[in-house]
C-alpha positions, 0 to 999 in steps of 0.5 A: 528514530521519533517514528519508530519509537511513535509507531511502536508505542505512542500511536498504538497506546492512543487509539487504545485509549482514546478512540476518539482520535483513531483517525487523527493517528492513522492519519499521522501514521500515513505521514510516517510512512511517507517521511520514511520512504522520502528518507529511504530515497534520500539515502539512495540518491547520489550525492551529485543528483539534480534531485536531491536538494528538491527532494530534501526540501519536501522531506522538510516540509512534509515534517514541519506540516506533520509536525505542527499538525499534531502539535496544535491539533491533537497532541492538546487532547492526548494531554486532556485525555489520558492525564499525568499518570498515563502519559509518564507511562508512555513516556518510559516505554518511549524511553526504553525503546529508545535504547534499541534503535532501527539502523535505517528507516523501515520498509515493509517487506514483500510478504507484509506488502502482500498481506496488505494487497491481499486484505484490500483486494478481500475486501474489493471482491466482496463490496463490489459484487451484487451477490453476497460472498464470504471471504472463503469464496472469494479468497482463491482469486484475492491470494493470485491477484495479491500475488500477481500485484506484487510481482508487478510492483517488484518490477515496476521498481527494477523499471525506474532503477534501471530504465527511468533513472538512466534515460535522458531527460526527454527519454525519461518523460516517455519512458515514465509514461509509457511505463504507468500506463503499461503498469495500469493495465498490467495491475487491472488485468489479474484482478479481472481475471482472478475475479473471473477465476472465483466466478467460474469456480464458485458457480461451476461454469467450467470449462471456459474459454481463457481468451474469452474476455479478451477476443470474441474470436474463440470457440465457445465451450459449453460452459460459456454458451450455459453462461451466455443463455443464462 
């Protein structure tokens, strides 16, 4: 409840009225996200799970640290910067929102997570190149990579729930390590391929051999030969 009200009312208003506290607000918002995620995981745990106590302690420590940091660091700055009248306005908005609380901690939807990945990939594809590229130049590859990223995340959730959690302690360690290595490889692969898609499309280097990034034993196309000659 508290994280929901602060995210919806207090944090946006503080960022708007006191821009110098923007970094503090963003950090607190991320801590809210972590707390909501941990609470969602707690709700899904079996009461007899050996992870229940440990995860509960992590939630308590995380929330305690979050509260102490806010109350000792930037809450006093908010009180000094906004004054009594604006604080009363914030209080009234938060009380009104309290009448319609969420039923459970919010989880970002697949669409929202894909959009977040798209924004990050657009930034990465533009910044990580020597050439000056527009958003339109890198958009096709970024869209494909973002969708691939979300699909792999969904697969990772299924893998953890159906393989890692059901394995023995020893096997679960191997399953987690091998799964993580495979996940890192599979997430890097579409990013690289989609970056190449953007390059091929912009420079009109098609047709290109699809297996060129993975092996030297491939028949080069005219597009490959012209690019290598440059």
